[in-house]
PyMOL commands that place a pseudoatom at each C-alpha (Angstrom):
pseudoatom trace, name=CA, resn=MET, resi=1, chain=A, elem=C, hetatm=0, pos=[3.434, 3.703, 21.460]
pseudoatom trace, name=CA, resn=LYS, resi=2, chain=A, elem=C, hetatm=0, pos=[4.797, 6.695, 19.552]
pseudoatom trace, name=CA, resn=LEU, resi=3, chain=A, elem=C, hetatm=0, pos=[7.458, 6.276, 16.890]
pseudoatom trace, name=CA, resn=SER, resi=4, chain=A, elem=C, hetatm=0, pos=[9.546, 8.968, 15.254]
pseudoatom trace, name=CA, resn=PHE, resi=5, chain=A, elem=C, hetatm=0, pos=[8.553, 9.735, 11.662]
pseudoatom trace, name=CA, resn=LYS, resi=6, chain=A, elem=C, hetatm=0, pos=[12.246, 10.102, 10.836]
pseudoatom trace, name=CA, resn=PHE, resi=7, chain=A, elem=C, hetatm=0, pos=[12.764, 6.563, 12.121]
pseudoatom trace, name=CA, resn=PHE, resi=8, chain=A, elem=C, hetatm=0, pos=[10.206, 5.176, 9.681]
pseudoatom trace, name=CA, resn=THR, resi=9, chain=A, elem=C, hetatm=0, pos=[11.553, 7.300, 6.847]
pseudoatom trace, name=CA, resn=CYS, resi=10, chain=A, elem=C, hetatm=0, pos=[15.023, 5.875, 7.363]
pseudoatom trace, name=CA, resn=ILE, resi=11, chain=A, elem=C, hetatm=0, pos=[13.644, 2.348, 7.316]
pseudoatom trace, name=CA, resn=ALA, resi=12, chain=A, elem=C, hetatm=0, pos=[11.584, 2.988, 4.203]
pseudoatom trace, name=CA, resn=PHE, resi=13, chain=A, elem=C, hetatm=0, pos=[14.146, 4.680, 2.020]
pseudoatom trace, name=CA, resn=PHE, resi=14, chain=A, elem=C, hetatm=0, pos=[17.629, 3.793, 3.191]
pseudoatom trace, name=CA, resn=ILE, resi=15, chain=A, elem=C, hetatm=0, pos=[17.578, 0.026, 3.732]
pseudoatom trace, name=CA, resn=SER, resi=16, chain=A, elem=C, hetatm=0, pos=[20.200, -1.219, 1.289]
pseudoatom trace, name=CA, resn=THR, resi=17, chain=A, elem=C, hetatm=0, pos=[18.461, -4.272, -0.101]
pseudoatom trace, name=CA, resn=THR, resi=18, chain=A, elem=C, hetatm=0, pos=[17.741, -5.428, -3.633]
pseudoatom trace, name=CA, resn=ILE, resi=19, chain=A, elem=C, hetatm=0, pos=[14.072, -5.269, -4.579]
pseudoatom trace, name=CA, resn=LYS, resi=20, chain=A, elem=C, hetatm=0, pos=[12.813, -8.543, -5.953]
pseudoatom trace, name=CA, resn=SER, resi=21, chain=A, elem=C, hetatm=0, pos=[11.084, -7.714, -9.226]
pseudoatom trace, name=CA, resn=GLN, resi=22, chain=A, elem=C, hetatm=0, pos=[7.360, -8.379, -9.547]
pseudoatom trace, name=CA, resn=ASP, resi=23, chain=A, elem=C, hetatm=0, pos=[6.984, -9.734, -6.031]
pseudoatom trace, name=CA, resn=LEU, resi=24, chain=A, elem=C, hetatm=0, pos=[5.020, -7.686, -3.513]
pseudoatom trace, name=CA, resn=THR, resi=25, chain=A, elem=C, hetatm=0, pos=[6.871, -9.031, -0.473]
pseudoatom trace, name=CA, resn=GLY, resi=26, chain=A, elem=C, hetatm=0, pos=[8.577, -6.323, 1.557]
pseudoatom trace, name=CA, resn=MET, resi=27, chain=A, elem=C, hetatm=0, pos=[8.015, -2.850, 2.913]
pseudoatom trace, name=CA, resn=TRP, resi=28, chain=A, elem=C, hetatm=0, pos=[6.173, -0.230, 0.874]
pseudoatom trace, name=CA, resn=ALA, resi=29, chain=A, elem=C, hetatm=0, pos=[6.120, 3.475, 1.789]
pseudoatom trace, name=CA, resn=GLY, resi=30, chain=A, elem=C, hetatm=0, pos=[4.197, 6.436, 0.429]
pseudoatom trace, name=CA, resn=THR, resi=31, chain=A, elem=C, hetatm=0, pos=[1.175, 8.630, 0.977]
pseudoatom trace, name=CA, resn=PHE, resi=32, chain=A, elem=C, hetatm=0, pos=[-2.623, 8.636, 1.177]
pseudoatom trace, name=CA, resn=HIS, resi=33, chain=A, elem=C, hetatm=0, pos=[-4.489, 11.576, -0.356]
pseudoatom trace, name=CA, resn=ALA, resi=34, chain=A, elem=C, hetatm=0, pos=[-8.083, 12.632, 0.294]
pseudoatom trace, name=CA, resn=VAL, resi=35, chain=A, elem=C, hetatm=0, pos=[-10.312, 12.672, -2.782]
pseudoatom trace, name=CA, resn=THR, resi=36, chain=A, elem=C, hetatm=0, pos=[-11.552, 16.195, -2.121]
pseudoatom trace, name=CA, resn=ARG, resi=37, chain=A, elem=C, hetatm=0, pos=[-8.052, 17.664, -1.776]
pseudoatom trace, name=CA, resn=PRO, resi=38, chain=A, elem=C, hetatm=0, pos=[-5.730, 15.089, -3.349]
pseudoatom trace, name=CA, resn=MET, resi=39, chain=A, elem=C, hetatm=0, pos=[-2.481, 17.042, -3.120]
pseudoatom trace, name=CA, resn=GLU, resi=40, chain=A, elem=C, hetatm=0, pos=[-3.237, 19.449, -0.274]
pseudoatom trace, name=CA, resn=HIS, resi=41, chain=A, elem=C, hetatm=0, pos=[-3.825, 16.955, 2.506]
pseudoatom trace, name=CA, resn=SER, resi=42, chain=A, elem=C, hetatm=0, pos=[-2.005, 13.654, 2.782]
pseudoatom trace, name=CA, resn=PHE, resi=43, chain=A, elem=C, hetatm=0, pos=[-1.173, 10.881, 5.219]
pseudoatom trace, name=CA, resn=HIS, resi=44, chain=A, elem=C, hetatm=0, pos=[2.087, 8.986, 5.405]
pseudoatom trace, name=CA, resn=PHE, resi=45, chain=A, elem=C, hetatm=0, pos=[1.394, 5.343, 4.621]
pseudoatom trace, name=CA, resn=TYR, resi=46, chain=A, elem=C, hetatm=0, pos=[3.564, 2.313, 5.455]
pseudoatom trace, name=CA, resn=VAL, resi=47, chain=A, elem=C, hetatm=0, pos=[2.687, -1.221, 4.391]
pseudoatom trace, name=CA, resn=ASP, resi=48, chain=A, elem=C, hetatm=0, pos=[4.406, -4.532, 5.111]
pseudoatom trace, name=CA, resn=LEU, resi=49, chain=A, elem=C, hetatm=0, pos=[3.303, -7.138, 2.554]
pseudoatom trace, name=CA, resn=LYS, resi=50, chain=A, elem=C, hetatm=0, pos=[4.030, -10.807, 1.958]
pseudoatom trace, name=CA, resn=GLN, resi=51, chain=A, elem=C, hetatm=0, pos=[3.182, -12.820, -1.142]
pseudoatom trace, name=CA, resn=LYS, resi=52, chain=A, elem=C, hetatm=0, pos=[2.910, -16.561, -1.683]
pseudoatom trace, name=CA, resn=ASP, resi=53, chain=A, elem=C, hetatm=0, pos=[1.784, -17.568, -5.184]
pseudoatom trace, name=CA, resn=ARG, resi=54, chain=A, elem=C, hetatm=0, pos=[-1.323, -15.394, -5.690]
pseudoatom trace, name=CA, resn=SER, resi=55, chain=A, elem=C, hetatm=0, pos=[-2.059, -14.761, -1.996]
pseudoatom trace, name=CA, resn=VAL, resi=56, chain=A, elem=C, hetatm=0, pos=[-1.079, -11.416, -0.483]
pseudoatom trace, name=CA, resn=TRP, resi=57, chain=A, elem=C, hetatm=0, pos=[-1.350, -10.342, 3.160]
pseudoatom trace, name=CA, resn=GLY, resi=58, chain=A, elem=C, hetatm=0, pos=[0.096, -7.619, 5.324]
pseudoatom trace, name=CA, resn=VAL, resi=59, chain=A, elem=C, hetatm=0, pos=[-0.326, -4.767, 7.790]
pseudoatom trace, name=CA, resn=TYR, resi=60, chain=A, elem=C, hetatm=0, pos=[-0.360, -0.993, 7.366]
pseudoatom trace, name=CA, resn=ASN, resi=61, chain=A, elem=C, hetatm=0, pos=[0.169, 2.081, 9.518]
pseudoatom trace, name=CA, resn=THR, resi=62, chain=A, elem=C, hetatm=0, pos=[-0.617, 5.742, 8.750]
pseudoatom trace, name=CA, resn=THR, resi=63, chain=A, elem=C, hetatm=0, pos=[-0.056, 9.197, 10.205]
pseudoatom trace, name=CA, resn=ASP, resi=64, chain=A, elem=C, hetatm=0, pos=[-1.097, 12.727, 9.303]
pseudoatom trace, name=CA, resn=SER, resi=65, chain=A, elem=C, hetatm=0, pos=[1.543, 14.381, 7.122]
pseudoatom trace, name=CA, resn=ALA, resi=66, chain=A, elem=C, hetatm=0, pos=[1.418, 17.498, 9.306]
pseudoatom trace, name=CA, resn=ASN, resi=67, chain=A, elem=C, hetatm=0, pos=[2.270, 15.430, 12.377]
pseudoatom trace, name=CA, resn=ALA, resi=68, chain=A, elem=C, hetatm=0, pos=[5.892, 14.662, 13.271]
pseudoatom trace, name=CA, resn=THR, resi=69, chain=A, elem=C, hetatm=0, pos=[4.834, 11.572, 15.235]
pseudoatom trace, name=CA, resn=ILE, resi=70, chain=A, elem=C, hetatm=0, pos=[3.429, 8.214, 14.145]
pseudoatom trace, name=CA, resn=PHE, resi=71, chain=A, elem=C, hetatm=0, pos=[0.894, 6.696, 16.513]
pseudoatom trace, name=CA, resn=THR, resi=72, chain=A, elem=C, hetatm=0, pos=[0.575, 2.943, 16.407]
pseudoatom trace, name=CA, resn=CYS, resi=73, chain=A, elem=C, hetatm=0, pos=[-2.548, 2.274, 14.362]
pseudoatom trace, name=CA, resn=LEU, resi=74, chain=A, elem=C, hetatm=0, pos=[-1.877, -1.079, 12.771]
pseudoatom trace, name=CA, resn=CYS, resi=75, chain=A, elem=C, hetatm=0, pos=[-4.453, -2.834, 10.573]
pseudoatom trace, name=CA, resn=SER, resi=76, chain=A, elem=C, hetatm=0, pos=[-4.289, -6.064, 8.597]
pseudoatom trace, name=CA, resn=ILE, resi=77, chain=A, elem=C, hetatm=0, pos=[-5.134, -6.387, 4.897]
pseudoatom trace, name=CA, resn=SER, resi=78, chain=A, elem=C, hetatm=0, pos=[-5.216, -9.300, 2.473]
pseudoatom trace, name=CA, resn=GLY, resi=79, chain=A, elem=C, hetatm=0, pos=[-6.223, -10.316, -1.022]
pseudoatom trace, name=CA, resn=VAL, resi=80, chain=A, elem=C, hetatm=0, pos=[-5.701, -12.752, -3.871]
pseudoatom trace, name=CA, resn=LEU, resi=81, chain=A, elem=C, hetatm=0, pos=[-4.115, -11.749, -7.178]
pseudoatom trace, name=CA, resn=PRO, resi=82, chain=A, elem=C, hetatm=0, pos=[-6.094, -12.526, -10.364]
pseudoatom trace, name=CA, resn=LYS, resi=83, chain=A, elem=C, hetatm=0, pos=[-5.642, -15.940, -11.977]
pseudoatom trace, name=CA, resn=LYS, resi=84, chain=A, elem=C, hetatm=0, pos=[-4.552, -14.335, -15.246]
pseudoatom trace, name=CA, resn=PRO, resi=85, chain=A, elem=C, hetatm=0, pos=[-1.381, -12.188, -15.268]
pseudoatom trace, name=CA, resn=SER, resi=86, chain=A, elem=C, hetatm=0, pos=[-2.422, -8.651, -14.384]
pseudoatom trace, name=CA, resn=SER, resi=87, chain=A, elem=C, hetatm=0, pos=[-1.209, -5.368, -12.946]
pseudoatom trace, name=CA, resn=ASP, resi=88, chain=A, elem=C, hetatm=0, pos=[-4.493, -4.760, -11.090]
pseudoatom trace, name=CA, resn=PHE, resi=89, chain=A, elem=C, hetatm=0, pos=[-5.533, -6.291, -7.782]
pseudoatom trace, name=CA, resn=GLU, resi=90, chain=A, elem=C, hetatm=0, pos=[-7.434, -5.466, -4.611]
pseudoatom trace, name=CA, resn=LEU, resi=91, chain=A, elem=C, hetatm=0, pos=[-6.591, -5.707, -0.921]
pseudoatom trace, name=CA, resn=TYR, resi=92, chain=A, elem=C, hetatm=0, pos=[-9.265, -5.751, 1.769]
pseudoatom trace, name=CA, resn=ASP, resi=93, chain=A, elem=C, hetatm=0, pos=[-9.191, -4.540, 5.353]
pseudoatom trace, name=CA, resn=GLU, resi=94, chain=A, elem=C, hetatm=0, pos=[-9.483, -7.295, 7.956]
pseudoatom trace, name=CA, resn=ARG, resi=95, chain=A, elem=C, hetatm=0, pos=[-9.070, -5.919, 11.477]
pseudoatom trace, name=CA, resn=VAL, resi=96, chain=A, elem=C, hetatm=0, pos=[-7.204, -3.588, 13.830]
pseudoatom trace, name=CA, resn=VAL, resi=97, chain=A, elem=C, hetatm=0, pos=[-4.308, -5.608, 15.246]
pseudoatom trace, name=CA, resn=ASP, resi=98, chain=A, elem=C, hetatm=0, pos=[-2.615, -2.958, 17.408]
pseudoatom trace, name=CA, resn=PHE, resi=99, chain=A, elem=C, hetatm=0, pos=[-3.293, 0.662, 18.339]
pseudoatom trace, name=CA, resn=ASP, resi=100, chain=A, elem=C, hetatm=0, pos=[-2.265, 3.339, 20.801]
pseudoatom trace, name=CA, resn=ALA, resi=101, chain=A, elem=C, hetatm=0, pos=[-5.205, 3.228, 23.210]
pseudoatom trace, name=CA, resn=LYS, resi=102, chain=A, elem=C, hetatm=0, pos=[-4.004, 6.363, 25.048]
pseudoatom trace, name=CA, resn=SER, resi=103, chain=A, elem=C, hetatm=0, pos=[-4.066, 8.506, 21.930]
pseudoatom trace, name=CA, resn=ILE, resi=104, chain=A, elem=C, hetatm=0, pos=[-6.741, 7.146, 19.601]
pseudoatom trace, name=CA, resn=HIS, resi=105, chain=A, elem=C, hetatm=0, pos=[-9.851, 4.991, 19.521]
pseudoatom trace, name=CA, resn=SER, resi=106, chain=A, elem=C, hetatm=0, pos=[-9.601, 1.646, 17.737]
pseudoatom trace, name=CA, resn=GLY, resi=107, chain=A, elem=C, hetatm=0, pos=[-12.435, 2.680, 15.418]
pseudoatom trace, name=CA, resn=SER, resi=108, chain=A, elem=C, hetatm=0, pos=[-10.388, 5.647, 14.210]
pseudoatom trace, name=CA, resn=CYS, resi=109, chain=A, elem=C, hetatm=0, pos=[-7.711, 3.263, 12.966]
pseudoatom trace, name=CA, resn=ARG, resi=110, chain=A, elem=C, hetatm=0, pos=[-9.951, 1.383, 10.617]
pseudoatom trace, name=CA, resn=ASN, resi=111, chain=A, elem=C, hetatm=0, pos=[-10.339, 3.971, 7.889]
pseudoatom trace, name=CA, resn=VAL, resi=112, chain=A, elem=C, hetatm=0, pos=[-9.672, 1.739, 4.891]
pseudoatom trace, name=CA, resn=GLN, resi=113, chain=A, elem=C, hetatm=0, pos=[-12.117, -0.848, 3.618]
pseudoatom trace, name=CA, resn=ARG, resi=114, chain=A, elem=C, hetatm=0, pos=[-10.454, -1.637, 0.306]
pseudoatom trace, name=CA, resn=LEU, resi=115, chain=A, elem=C, hetatm=0, pos=[-7.438, -0.722, -1.805]
pseudoatom trace, name=CA, resn=PHE, resi=116, chain=A, elem=C, hetatm=0, pos=[-7.602, -0.905, -5.583]
pseudoatom trace, name=CA, resn=CYS, resi=117, chain=A, elem=C, hetatm=0, pos=[-3.973, -1.227, -6.710]
pseudoatom trace, name=CA, resn=ARG, resi=118, chain=A, elem=C, hetatm=0, pos=[-2.126, -0.810, -10.007]
pseudoatom trace, name=CA, resn=TYR, resi=119, chain=A, elem=C, hetatm=0, pos=[1.398, -2.189, -10.188]
pseudoatom trace, name=CA, resn=LEU, resi=120, chain=A, elem=C, hetatm=0, pos=[3.900, -0.052, -12.108]
pseudoatom trace, name=CA, resn=ILE, resi=121, chain=A, elem=C, hetatm=0, pos=[7.619, 0.114, -12.729]
pseudoatom trace, name=CA, resn=LYS, resi=122, chain=A, elem=C, hetatm=0, pos=[8.848, 3.671, -13.337]
pseudoatom trace, name=CA, resn=ASP, resi=123, chain=A, elem=C, hetatm=0, pos=[12.519, 4.623, -13.575]
pseudoatom trace, name=CA, resn=GLY, resi=124, chain=A, elem=C, hetatm=0, pos=[13.338, 1.130, -12.308]
pseudoatom trace, name=CA, resn=ILE, resi=125, chain=A, elem=C, hetatm=0, pos=[11.237, 1.639, -9.154]
pseudoatom trace, name=CA, resn=GLU, resi=126, chain=A, elem=C, hetatm=0, pos=[8.289, -0.599, -8.277]
pseudoatom trace, name=CA, resn=ILE, resi=127, chain=A, elem=C, hetatm=0, pos=[5.197, 1.445, -7.481]
pseudoatom trace, name=CA, resn=LEU, resi=128, chain=A, elem=C, hetatm=0, pos=[1.639, 0.773, -6.356]
pseudoatom trace, name=CA, resn=VAL, resi=129, chain=A, elem=C, hetatm=0, pos=[-0.836, 3.513, -7.205]
pseudoatom trace, name=CA, resn=GLY, resi=130, chain=A, elem=C, hetatm=0, pos=[-4.593, 3.477, -6.933]
pseudoatom trace, name=CA, resn=LYS, resi=131, chain=A, elem=C, hetatm=0, pos=[-7.730, 4.334, -5.003]
pseudoatom trace, name=CA, resn=TRP, resi=132, chain=A, elem=C, hetatm=0, pos=[-8.667, 3.682, -1.414]
pseudoatom trace, name=CA, resn=PHE, resi=133, chain=A, elem=C, hetatm=0, pos=[-12.220, 3.231, -0.212]
pseudoatom trace, name=CA, resn=SER, resi=134, chain=A, elem=C, hetatm=0, pos=[-13.506, 4.232, 3.197]
pseudoatom trace, name=CA, resn=THR, resi=135, chain=A, elem=C, hetatm=0, pos=[-15.228, 2.060, 5.792]
pseudoatom trace, name=CA, resn=GLU, resi=136, chain=A, elem=C, hetatm=0, pos=[-17.708, 4.910, 6.228]
pseudoatom trace, name=CA, resn=GLY, resi=137, chain=A, elem=C, hetatm=0, pos=[-19.560, 4.032, 3.018]
pseudoatom trace, name=CA, resn=ALA, resi=138, chain=A, elem=C, hetatm=0, pos=[-20.448, 6.514, 0.327]
pseudoatom trace, name=CA, resn=ASN, resi=139, chain=A, elem=C, hetatm=0, pos=[-19.625, 10.095, 1.273]
pseudoatom trace, name=CA, resn=ALA, resi=140, chain=A, elem=C, hetatm=0, pos=[-21.049, 13.219, -0.312]
pseudoatom trace, name=CA, resn=GLY, resi=141, chain=A, elem=C, hetatm=0, pos=[-19.591, 13.439, -3.784]
pseudoatom trace, name=CA, resn=THR, resi=142, chain=A, elem=C, hetatm=0, pos=[-17.579, 10.221, -3.391]
pseudoatom trace, name=CA, resn=PRO, resi=143, chain=A, elem=C, hetatm=0, pos=[-19.423, 7.234, -4.931]
pseudoatom trace, name=CA, resn=GLU, resi=144, chain=A, elem=C, hetatm=0, pos=[-19.100, 3.775, -3.368]
pseudoatom trace, name=CA, resn=GLY, resi=145, chain=A, elem=C, hetatm=0, pos=[-17.297, 5.186, -0.352]
pseudoatom trace, name=CA, resn=GLU, resi=146, chain=A, elem=C, hetatm=0, pos=[-14.304, 6.252, -2.429]
pseudoatom trace, name=CA, resn=SER, resi=147, chain=A, elem=C, hetatm=0, pos=[-12.099, 8.343, -0.194]
pseudoatom trace, name=CA, resn=GLY, resi=148, chain=A, elem=C, hetatm=0, pos=[-9.048, 9.163, -2.236]
pseudoatom trace, name=CA, resn=TYR, resi=149, chain=A, elem=C, hetatm=0, pos=[-5.838, 8.023, -3.854]
pseudoatom trace, name=CA, resn=PHE, resi=150, chain=A, elem=C, hetatm=0, pos=[-2.578, 6.519, -2.658]
pseudoatom trace, name=CA, resn=ILE, resi=151, chain=A, elem=C, hetatm=0, pos=[0.913, 5.879, -3.950]
pseudoatom trace, name=CA, resn=LEU, resi=152, chain=A, elem=C, hetatm=0, pos=[3.565, 3.525, -2.563]
pseudoatom trace, name=CA, resn=ARG, resi=153, chain=A, elem=C, hetatm=0, pos=[7.097, 2.643, -3.587]
pseudoatom trace, name=CA, resn=HIS, resi=154, chain=A, elem=C, hetatm=0, pos=[8.766, -0.704, -2.871]
pseudoatom trace, name=CA, resn=ALA, resi=155, chain=A, elem=C, hetatm=0, pos=[11.324, 0.464, -0.328]
pseudoatom trace, name=CA, resn=SER, resi=156, chain=A, elem=C, hetatm=0, pos=[12.713, -2.917, 0.703]
pseudoatom trace, name=CA, resn=ASN, resi=157, chain=A, elem=C, hetatm=0, pos=[12.144, -6.602, 0.039]
pseudoatom trace, name=CA, resn=GLN, resi=158, chain=A, elem=C, hetatm=0, pos=[12.453, -7.174, 3.775]
pseudoatom trace, name=CA, resn=ASN, resi=159, chain=A, elem=C, hetatm=0, pos=[9.574, -6.605, 6.190]
pseudoatom trace, name=CA, resn=PHE, resi=160, chain=A, elem=C, hetatm=0, pos=[9.862, -4.181, 9.094]
pseudoatom trace, name=CA, resn=ARG, resi=161, chain=A, elem=C, hetatm=0, pos=[7.124, -6.220, 10.768]
pseudoatom trace, name=CA, resn=ASN, resi=162, chain=A, elem=C, hetatm=0, pos=[6.391, -9.865, 9.991]
pseudoatom trace, name=CA, resn=PRO, resi=163, chain=A, elem=C, hetatm=0, pos=[2.714, -9.872, 8.916]
pseudoatom trace, name=CA, resn=ASP, resi=164, chain=A, elem=C, hetatm=0, pos=[2.378, -13.623, 9.576]
pseudoatom trace, name=CA, resn=GLN, resi=165, chain=A, elem=C, hetatm=0, pos=[1.861, -13.050, 13.297]
pseudoatom trace, name=CA, resn=TYR, resi=166, chain=A, elem=C, hetatm=0, pos=[-1.370, -11.148, 12.646]
pseudoatom trace, name=CA, resn=PHE, resi=167, chain=A, elem=C, hetatm=0, pos=[-3.041, -13.889, 10.590]
pseudoatom trace, name=CA, resn=PRO, resi=168, chain=A, elem=C, hetatm=0, pos=[-4.108, -16.864, 12.761]
pseudoatom trace, name=CA, resn=LYS, resi=169, chain=A, elem=C, hetatm=0, pos=[-5.653, -18.566, 9.710]
pseudoatom trace, name=CA, resn=LEU, resi=170, chain=A, elem=C, hetatm=0, pos=[-2.769, -17.891, 7.368]
pseudoatom trace, name=CA, resn=ASP, resi=171, chain=A, elem=C, hetatm=0, pos=[-2.777, -21.429, 5.928]
pseudoatom trace, name=CA, resn=LYS, resi=172, chain=A, elem=C, hetatm=0, pos=[-6.319, -20.946, 4.637]
pseudoatom trace, name=CA, resn=LEU, resi=173, chain=A, elem=C, hetatm=0, pos=[-5.432, -17.576, 3.141]
pseudoatom trace, name=CA, resn=ILE, resi=174, chain=A, elem=C, hetatm=0, pos=[-2.401, -19.022, 1.350]
pseudoatom trace, name=CA, resn=ALA, resi=175, chain=A, elem=C, hetatm=0, pos=[-4.490, -21.945, 0.084]
pseudoatom trace, name=CA, resn=LYS, resi=176, chain=A, elem=C, hetatm=0, pos=[-6.788, -19.514, -1.757]
pseudoatom trace, name=CA, resn=GLY, resi=177, chain=A, elem=C, hetatm=0, pos=[-3.936, -18.412, -3.971]
pseudoatom trace, name=CA, resn=VAL, resi=178, chain=A, elem=C, hetatm=0, pos=[-2.147, -21.683, -4.665]
pseudoatom trace, name=CA, resn=ILE, resi=179, chain=A, elem=C, hetatm=0, pos=[-1.072, -22.039, -8.291]
pseudoatom trace, name=CA, resn=ALA, resi=180, chain=A, elem=C, hetatm=0, pos=[-2.053, -25.455, -9.635]
pseudoatom trace, name=CA, resn=ASP, resi=181, chain=A, elem=C, hetatm=0, pos=[0.891, -25.692, -12.012]
pseudoatom trace, name=CA, resn=ALA, resi=182, chain=A, elem=C, hetatm=0, pos=[3.854, -24.946, -9.776]
pseudoatom trace, name=CA, resn=SER, resi=183, chain=A, elem=C, hetatm=0, pos=[6.242, -25.384, -12.706]
pseudoatom trace, name=CA, resn=SER, resi=184, chain=A, elem=C, hetatm=0, pos=[4.619, -22.609, -14.739]
pseudoatom trace, name=CA, resn=SER, resi=185, chain=A, elem=C, hetatm=0, pos=[6.935, -19.729, -15.595]
pseudoatom trace, name=CA, resn=LYS, resi=186, chain=A, elem=C, hetatm=0, pos=[4.032, -17.416, -16.411]
pseudoatom trace, name=CA, resn=PRO, resi=187, chain=A, elem=C, hetatm=0, pos=[4.282, -14.192, -14.359]
pseudoatom trace, name=CA, resn=ILE, resi=188, chain=A, elem=C, hetatm=0, pos=[1.615, -13.520, -11.736]
pseudoatom trace, name=CA, resn=LEU, resi=189, chain=A, elem=C, hetatm=0, pos=[2.063, -9.770, -11.591]
pseudoatom trace, name=CA, resn=ILE, resi=190, chain=A, elem=C, hetatm=0, pos=[2.957, -7.679, -14.625]
pseudoatom trace, name=CA, resn=PRO, resi=191, chain=A, elem=C, hetatm=0, pos=[3.733, -3.937, -14.775]
pseudoatom trace, name=CA, resn=ASP, resi=192, chain=A, elem=C, hetatm=0, pos=[0.871, -1.772, -16.010]
pseudoatom trace, name=CA, resn=GLU, resi=193, chain=A, elem=C, hetatm=0, pos=[1.671, -0.119, -19.333]
pseudoatom trace, name=CA, resn=ARG, resi=194, chain=A, elem=C, hetatm=0, pos=[-1.615, 1.740, -19.695]
pseudoatom trace, name=CA, resn=SER, resi=195, chain=A, elem=C, hetatm=0, pos=[-1.697, 5.517, -19.520]
pseudoatom trace, name=CA, resn=LEU, resi=196, chain=A, elem=C, hetatm=0, pos=[-2.008, 7.014, -16.051]
pseudoatom trace, name=CA, resn=THR, resi=197, chain=A, elem=C, hetatm=0, pos=[-4.785, 9.414, -15.154]
pseudoatom trace, name=CA, resn=PRO, resi=198, chain=A, elem=C, hetatm=0, pos=[-3.601, 13.027, -14.701]
pseudoatom trace, name=CA, resn=LEU, resi=199, chain=A, elem=C, hetatm=0, pos=[-3.820, 12.672, -10.910]
pseudoatom trace, name=CA, resn=GLU, resi=200, chain=A, elem=C, hetatm=0, pos=[-1.965, 9.347, -10.902]
pseudoatom trace, name=CA, resn=GLN, resi=201, chain=A, elem=C, hetatm=0, pos=[0.732, 10.896, -13.092]
pseudoatom trace, name=CA, resn=GLN, resi=202, chain=A, elem=C, hetatm=0, pos=[0.982, 13.804, -10.665]
pseudoatom trace, name=CA, resn=LEU, resi=203, chain=A, elem=C, hetatm=0, pos=[1.442, 11.421, -7.734]
pseudoatom trace, name=CA, resn=VAL, resi=204, chain=A, elem=C, hetatm=0, pos=[4.080, 9.392, -9.594]
pseudoatom trace, name=CA, resn=ASP, resi=205, chain=A, elem=C, hetatm=0, pos=[5.966, 12.518, -10.669]
pseudoatom trace, name=CA, resn=ALA, resi=206, chain=A, elem=C, hetatm=0, pos=[5.952, 13.855, -7.119]
pseudoatom trace, name=CA, resn=MET, resi=207, chain=A, elem=C, hetatm=0, pos=[7.250, 10.584, -5.699]
pseudoatom trace, name=CA, resn=LEU, resi=208, chain=A, elem=C, hetatm=0, pos=[10.019, 10.315, -8.287]
pseudoatom trace, name=CA, resn=GLY, resi=209, chain=A, elem=C, hetatm=0, pos=[10.989, 13.961, -7.935]
pseudoatom trace, name=CA, resn=ARG, resi=210, chain=A, elem=C, hetatm=0, pos=[9.944, 14.856, -11.469]
pseudoatom trace, name=CA, resn=SER, resi=211, chain=A, elem=C, hetatm=0, pos=[7.699, 17.821, -10.607]
pseudoatom trace, name=CA, resn=GLN, resi=212, chain=A, elem=C, hetatm=0, pos=[10.445, 20.441, -10.547]
pseudoatom trace, name=CA, resn=GLN, resi=213, chain=A, elem=C, hetatm=0, pos=[12.121, 18.962, -13.587]
pseudoatom trace, name=CA, resn=LYS, resi=214, chain=A, elem=C, hetatm=0, pos=[8.912, 19.134, -15.632]
pseudoatom trace, name=CA, resn=SER, resi=215, chain=A, elem=C, hetatm=0, pos=[8.167, 22.679, -14.547]
pseudoatom trace, name=CA, resn=ASN, resi=216, chain=A, elem=C, hetatm=0, pos=[11.506, 23.771, -15.978]
pseudoatom trace, name=CA, resn=HIS, resi=217, chain=A, elem=C, hetatm=0, pos=[10.650, 22.604, -19.482]
for i in range(1, 217): cmd.bond("trace and resi %d" % i, "trace and resi %d" % (i + 1))
show_as sticks, trace
zoom trace
């Protein structure tokens, strides 16, 4: 199934909903960048996430930025947030749940093995920035299979797709992240206040439209 990129863009950036602070549930939209050419070649990246206590699960879809069409290439990811309040967490690829068999091979969908995420709040916008690691293993010049960087903004606290349907053992996944003291007011996820790397700063500036503003100073 082919979907218009404009259709996804409208969903990602014009849904008039209030983002629930420090909760990953909802739709995230942004870009993937290859490690060898971080700003020259990118992929549009859409992620539907849900969070219950420390458990996080969801599905993602990508398309080449030079392509005006999004092919269905849907993969599931999940992870558990750290026990101590943190801005860092990891999500792991699980399986291909849907793909356009007429246009691509299922193996081509499964490009991501792991996402290392940093949670930020910049200009009042929730952002995930970090590294993605390939299923192909270590590539030349990319240790541990590192394949590049990504950036996502929390576009809506509502899901475009309900990730629950892709997790037959969801109860077990949720159980991994249960918080023993349900009455605790301690935050699970806290915004990262550490300095960004130059590349991360470049990605954040580009997403927030700061690039032109900075170049004028």
